[in-house]
C-alpha positions in Angstrom: 86.3 -39.2 178.1 88.4 -42.1 176.3 91.9 -42.1 176.1 92.2 -40.5 172.2 89.7 -37.9 173.0 92.0 -36.9 175.9 94.8 -36.7 173.8 93.6 -35.0 171.4 92.7 -31.9 173.4 96.7 -31.3 174.1 98.5 -28.8 171.8 100.6 -29.9 169.0 99.7 -33.9 169.1 97.9 -33.3 165.4 101.4 -33.5 163.9 102.0 -36.7 165.6 101.0 -39.6 163.5 101.5 -42.1 166.2 98.3 -40.9 167.8 96.3 -43.4 166.1 98.7 -46.1 167.0 98.4 -45.2 170.6 94.8 -45.0 170.7 94.0 -48.4 169.3 96.9 -50.1 171.5 95.1 -47.9 174.4 92.0 -50.2 173.5 93.2 -53.7 174.2 91.7 -56.1 177.1 94.1 -57.0 179.9 94.5 -60.3 178.8 96.7 -59.1 176.1 99.3 -57.2 177.1 98.4 -55.4 180.2 102.0 -53.9 180.8 102.0 -52.4 177.3 98.8 -50.8 177.9 99.7 -49.4 181.1 102.9 -48.1 179.5 100.9 -46.4 176.8 98.4 -44.6 179.3 101.5 -43.6 181.0 103.2 -42.3 178.4 100.0 -40.7 177.0 99.2 -38.7 180.1 102.2 -36.7 180.3 103.1 -36.6 176.8 106.3 -38.5 177.2 106.3 -40.3 174.1 109.7 -40.5 173.5 110.0 -42.4 176.6 106.9 -44.5 176.3 108.5 -45.9 172.8 111.9 -46.4 174.9 109.8 -48.6 177.6 108.2 -50.8 174.7 111.2 -50.9 173.0 112.7 -52.7 176.3 110.1 -55.1 176.6 110.3 -56.1 172.9 113.9 -56.6 173.3 113.5 -58.5 176.7 110.7 -60.7 175.2 108.0 -59.5 177.4 106.3 -58.4 174.2 106.5 -59.8 170.7 105.1 -59.4 167.5 105.2 -63.4 167.1 102.6 -63.9 169.4 99.9 -67.0 169.1 96.7 -65.3 169.2 93.6 -67.1 170.5 91.3 -68.8 167.5 88.3 -68.2 169.9 85.1 -66.1 168.7 85.9 -63.4 171.1 85.2 -59.8 170.6 88.3 -58.7 170.7 89.9 -60.9 168.4 90.0 -58.5 165.8 91.9 -56.1 168.0 94.3 -59.1 168.8 95.2 -59.3 165.2 95.7 -55.5 165.4 97.7 -55.4 167.6 100.2 -58.0 166.6 100.6 -56.6 163.4 101.2 -53.0 164.9 103.9 -54.6 167.5 105.3 -56.0 164.3 105.9 -52.8 162.5 107.1 -51.3 165.9 109.6 -54.2 166.1 110.8 -54.0 163.0 111.1 -49.7 163.2 113.1 -49.9 166.4 115.4 -52.6 164.7 116.4 -49.7 162.3 117.2 -47.2 165.5 120.8 -46.8 167.0 120.4 -48.8 170.6 122.5 -46.3 172.0 120.1 -43.7 171.0 117.0 -45.5 172.2 118.8 -46.0 175.9 119.8 -42.5 175.7 115.6 -41.4 175.7 115.7 -42.8 179.0 118.6 -41.2 181.0 117.9 -37.9 182.8 119.2 -34.7 181.3 122.6 -33.9 182.6 122.7 -30.3 184.7 124.9 -27.7 182.9 128.0 -25.9 185.4 127.3 -23.0 186.7 130.8 -22.9 187.8 131.7 -20.2 185.1 129.3 -17.4 183.8 128.5 -17.0 180.5 131.6 -14.7 180.0 134.0 -17.6 181.0 135.4 -15.6 183.9 136.5 -17.8 186.4 138.6 -17.3 189.7 141.0 -20.0 189.6 144.5 -20.1 188.5 143.7 -22.1 185.0 141.6 -19.6 183.9 144.7 -16.7 184.2 146.6 -19.3 183.0 144.9 -19.3 179.5 144.9 -15.2 179.3 148.1 -13.4 177.4 150.8 -11.7 179.3 149.1 -8.3 181.0 150.7 -4.6 180.7 149.4 -1.6 181.7 150.8 2.2 182.6 152.0 3.1 185.9 148.7 2.6 187.7 148.1 -1.0 186.4 152.1 -1.5 187.9 151.1 0.3 191.0 148.3 -2.4 191.5 150.2 -5.3 190.4 152.8 -4.3 193.1 150.5 -4.5 195.9 149.0 -7.5 194.8 152.2 -9.3 194.8 153.8 -7.9 198.0 150.6 -8.2 200.1 148.6 -10.9 198.3 151.0 -13.3 196.2 150.6 -16.3 198.9 146.6 -16.2 198.7 144.5 -17.9 196.2 143.4 -16.1 192.8 139.7 -15.1 194.9 141.8 -13.7 197.6 143.9 -11.9 195.2 141.1 -10.0 193.2 139.9 -9.3 197.1 142.3 -7.6 197.9 142.5 -5.5 194.2 138.5 -4.8 195.1 139.6 -2.9 198.7 142.5 -0.9 196.3 139.8 0.0 194.0 137.1 0.5 196.1 139.4 3.4 197.6 140.2 5.0 194.8 136.4 5.7 194.5 135.9 7.0 198.1 135.8 10.5 199.3 137.9 9.4 201.8 140.7 8.3 200.1 143.3 9.5 197.1 141.8 9.3 193.7 144.1 7.2 192.3 145.5 3.6 192.8 149.3 4.5 193.2 148.4 7.8 195.5 146.2 5.3 197.6 148.9 2.3 198.0 151.4 5.2 198.7 149.6 7.0 201.4 151.1 7.7 204.4 154.4 6.0 203.2 157.2 7.7 204.8 155.6 8.6 208.1 155.9 6.5 211.3 152.8 4.0 211.4 150.8 5.6 208.7 151.6 3.6 205.8 148.4 1.9 204.7 150.0 -1.0 202.7 152.9 -2.2 204.9 155.3 -3.4 202.2 155.7 0.5 201.1 157.3 1.4 204.3 158.9 -2.1 205.7 162.7 -1.1 204.9 162.7 -3.7 202.2 163.4 -3.1 198.8 160.4 -3.9 196.2 161.7 -6.4 194.1 160.3 -8.8 192.0 161.7 -12.8 192.4 158.9 -14.9 191.4 158.1 -14.2 188.2 155.2 -16.7 187.8 153.6 -15.1 190.6 154.2 -11.7 189.0 152.6 -12.6 185.8 149.5 -13.6 187.5 148.9 -11.1 189.7 149.5 -9.0 186.7 146.8 -10.2 185.1 144.6 -9.9 188.1 145.3 -6.0 188.0 144.5 -5.9 184.3 141.3 -7.6 184.8 140.2 -5.3 187.5 141.3 -1.9 186.0 139.2 -3.3 182.4 136.1 -2.8 184.8 135.3 -6.2 186.3 132.4 -6.4 188.6 133.8 -6.0 192.3 131.4 -8.7 193.8 133.6 -10.7 196.7 134.0 -8.1 199.5 130.7 -6.3 199.4 132.2 -2.6 199.2 135.2 -3.2 201.6 137.7 -0.5 202.2 139.8 -2.3 204.6 141.6 -5.9 205.5 144.0 -7.4 207.6 145.0 -11.2 208.1 143.6 -13.4 210.6 146.9 -13.3 212.4 146.3 -9.6 213.9 143.6 -7.9 215.1 143.9 -4.0 214.4 141.8 -1.6 217.0 139.4 -0.5 213.9 138.4 -4.0 213.0 136.0 -3.9 216.6 134.0 -0.9 215.0 134.0 -1.3 211.0 131.4 -4.0 209.9 132.9 -7.2 208.6 131.9 -7.9 205.0 134.0 -11.2 203.8 136.4 -13.3 205.1 138.4 -15.0 202.0 141.7 -17.1 203.0 144.2 -15.6 205.1 142.5 -12.2 205.1 139.2 -10.3 206.7 137.7 -7.9 204.6 135.6 -4.8 206.2 134.1 -1.6 204.7 134.5 1.7 206.7 131.0 2.9 208.6 128.8 5.4 206.6 129.5 9.1 208.4 126.4 11.0 209.6 126.0 14.8 209.8 126.9 16.0 213.1 123.9 17.2 214.9 124.1 21.1 215.8 
């Protein structure tokens, strides 16, 4: 099968006027431009026509191939092809001269990989993303969640703050805990060793001193209450700092480790046997 026949079988090439040009060049003898012939065969076999043109352009600029070649005056059978080659290369050189050089170079570059750090929505677990959001506000549930994040996790990374928020909301959804944010946070408050969140019964007044941190956790609370997917902690209902090891952590399956906290999920209860 000739190169032209092989190329013509590929879909969509009937729209490319360069086919006749490439077919003629592919037939030249090895003593007249073997480098060009190999480039063309490589380009046609992969349908990378733009890169093929780019490779020839580099050779033309480097002087390896030139339209101003001196052709043999012999009566060899390929003399007609030599003349055609010189004419076609002259046209190529003229056409390439009118193309922006930087564009030709870009044809040989690998495509840049798109960053997947941010999702399509533009959300990202970083302070820069939160700083670009408007100041958050809300009802009592929003304030309770903001307070819990401030006093429990304001020194954590943004990801860690979202992790603590997930735990609180997972408890709201669980039948084993109260059904509102404020009730979950205040559960056990006022009873010795029964506080679920230590800041609610440590004897200190809940006073916000770091306004920047308050603004940040308020935005985290707003995002979570507005329904953001809980994807960090694997349905965790408990957490503790890495500096301690509560008794329940030995039997609860650990689901995540973020910053200074370990996260756990309460074991699934099974029906008692009769």
